C-alpha positions as CSV (number, residue, x, y, z in Angstrom):
1,X,28.7,11.2,58.6
2,X,30.7,8.4,57.2
3,X,32.2,8.7,53.7
4,X,30.5,5.4,52.5
5,X,27.1,6.7,53.5
6,X,27.6,9.9,51.5
7,X,28.9,7.9,48.5
8,X,25.8,5.6,48.7
9,X,23.4,8.6,48.8
10,X,25.3,10.2,45.9
11,X,25.0,7.0,43.9
12,X,21.3,6.8,44.7
13,X,20.8,10.4,43.5
14,X,22.8,9.8,40.3
15,X,20.8,6.6,39.6
16,X,17.5,8.5,40.1
17,X,18.6,11.3,37.9
18,X,19.6,8.9,35.2
19,X,16.2,7.1,35.4
20,X,14.4,10.4,35.1
21,X,16.6,11.4,32.1
22,X,15.8,8.0,30.4
23,X,12.0,8.4,31.0
24,X,12.1,12.0,29.7
25,X,13.9,10.9,26.5
26,X,11.3,8.1,25.9
27,X,8.4,10.5,26.3
28,X,10.1,12.9,23.9
29,X,10.5,10.2,21.3
30,X,6.9,9.1,21.7
31,X,5.6,12.6,21.3
32,X,7.7,13.2,18.2
33,X,6.3,10.0,16.6
34,X,2.8,10.9,17.6
35,X,3.2,14.3,16.0
36,X,4.6,12.8,12.8
37,X,1.7,10.3,12.6
38,X,-0.8,13.1,13.1
39,X,0.7,15.2,10.3
40,X,0.6,12.1,7.9
41,X,-2.9,10.8,8.7
42,X,-2.9,7.8,6.4
43,X,-0.3,5.9,4.5
44,X,-1.6,4.5,1.3
45,X,-1.0,0.8,1.1
46,X,-2.6,0.2,-2.3
47,X,-4.9,1.5,-5.0
48,X,-7.9,0.3,-7.0
49,X,-8.3,1.7,-10.5
50,X,-11.6,1.5,-12.3
51,X,-11.3,-0.4,-15.6
52,X,-15.0,-0.8,-16.5
53,X,-18.2,0.8,-15.1
54,X,-21.2,0.6,-17.3
55,X,-23.3,2.9,-15.1
56,X,-20.6,5.6,-15.2
57,X,-20.2,5.7,-11.5
58,X,-17.4,5.3,-10.5
59,X,-15.8,6.9,-13.5
60,X,-13.5,4.7,-15.7
61,X,-9.9,5.5,-14.8
62,X,-10.6,6.8,-11.3
63,X,-8.3,5.6,-8.6
64,X,-9.2,4.8,-5.0
65,X,-6.6,4.7,-2.1
66,X,-6.9,1.6,0.0
67,X,-6.7,1.4,3.7
68,X,-5.7,-1.7,5.6
69,X,-9.4,-2.7,5.6
70,X,-11.5,-1.4,2.7
71,X,-15.2,-2.3,2.1
72,X,-16.9,-2.1,-1.3
73,X,-20.6,-1.9,-2.1
74,X,-23.6,0.3,-2.7
75,X,-24.1,1.2,0.9
76,X,-23.1,4.8,1.9
77,X,-21.1,3.3,4.7
78,X,-18.8,1.4,2.3
79,X,-15.3,2.8,1.9
80,X,-15.6,2.6,-1.9
81,X,-19.1,3.2,-3.2
82,X,-19.9,1.2,-6.3
83,X,-23.1,2.4,-8.0
84,X,-24.2,-0.7,-9.9
85,X,-27.5,-2.6,-9.7
86,X,-25.7,-6.0,-9.4
87,X,-23.5,-4.9,-6.5
88,X,-24.8,-5.6,-2.9
89,X,-25.0,-3.1,-0.2
90,X,-21.8,-4.4,1.5
91,X,-20.4,-6.6,-1.3
92,X,-16.8,-7.3,-0.4
93,X,-13.9,-6.4,1.8
94,X,-10.2,-5.9,0.9
95,X,-7.8,-6.5,3.7
96,X,-4.0,-6.0,3.9
97,X,-2.5,-8.6,6.2
98,X,1.2,-8.8,6.7
99,X,2.4,-8.2,3.2
100,X,-0.5,-9.6,1.2
101,X,-3.9,-8.4,0.0
102,X,-7.0,-10.6,0.5
103,X,-10.5,-10.3,-1.0
104,X,-13.4,-11.6,1.0
105,X,-17.0,-11.7,-0.4
106,X,-19.4,-10.6,2.3
107,X,-22.3,-12.8,1.2
108,X,-23.2,-10.8,-1.9
109,X,-26.0,-12.0,-4.2
110,X,-23.9,-12.0,-7.4
111,X,-20.5,-12.9,-6.0
112,X,-17.1,-11.4,-6.4
113,X,-14.5,-12.4,-9.0
114,X,-10.7,-12.3,-9.2
115,X,-9.3,-12.5,-12.8
116,X,-12.6,-14.0,-13.8
117,X,-12.7,-16.8,-11.1
118,X,-15.4,-16.6,-8.4
119,X,-14.2,-16.0,-4.9
120,X,-15.2,-18.5,-2.2
121,X,-14.2,-17.4,1.2
122,X,-10.9,-15.5,1.4
123,X,-8.8,-15.1,-1.8
124,X,-5.2,-13.9,-1.8
125,X,-4.5,-11.1,-4.3
126,X,-1.4,-9.8,-6.2
127,X,-0.8,-6.4,-7.7
128,X,-2.3,-6.4,-11.2
129,X,-5.2,-8.7,-10.4
130,X,-8.6,-7.7,-11.8
131,X,-11.5,-7.7,-9.4
132,X,-15.2,-7.7,-10.5
133,X,-18.2,-6.8,-8.5
134,X,-21.4,-6.8,-10.5
135,X,-20.6,-5.0,-13.8
136,X,-17.7,-3.0,-12.2
137,X,-14.1,-4.1,-12.9
138,X,-11.2,-2.8,-11.0
139,X,-7.4,-3.5,-10.9
140,X,-5.3,-3.7,-7.8
141,X,-2.2,-1.6,-8.1
142,X,0.7,-0.5,-5.9
143,X,0.4,2.7,-3.9
144,X,1.7,5.8,-5.4
145,X,5.0,7.0,-3.9
C-alpha cells in the first residue's frame, strides 16, 4: 500500500470519529436540557391577584400563576375559575406574546374591562393593570422569583 492511501484512510477515520463525537455531545446537551425542563414543569410568567370578589370565590387576596395562555371564566375547563353570575363560561383569555401581556374578550355577555375601560378585541396590558370580569376585579403582577 502506498503511504498516501493510508493517510487518506486515517484522515477519513479521524473525520468520522470527530463527527460521532460531535453528535454524541449534541445529544448529551439535549438530554440535559430535557431533564432540566422536566424537573421544572412550568415557569411562571405572571400572576393575577384577586382585589374584589363579592361572591367570595375566588377569595380576595388569592394569587393565580399565569401560563403563556390563560383562560378565565365559569367553565370548569377555564384555567382560572371565576364563580360570579356575571362572568361567562369562557369569558376572556390572557396571552403572553413576546414581552407583553394581552387580554382578549372571548365574546362574553357583560364584557371585560382594563382599568375601567371596556376591551374591544385585543388589549395590551402592563403590570399593575386592573382587570374586571363581571364583579370580579384582579390585578396583573410580575411573577414571583
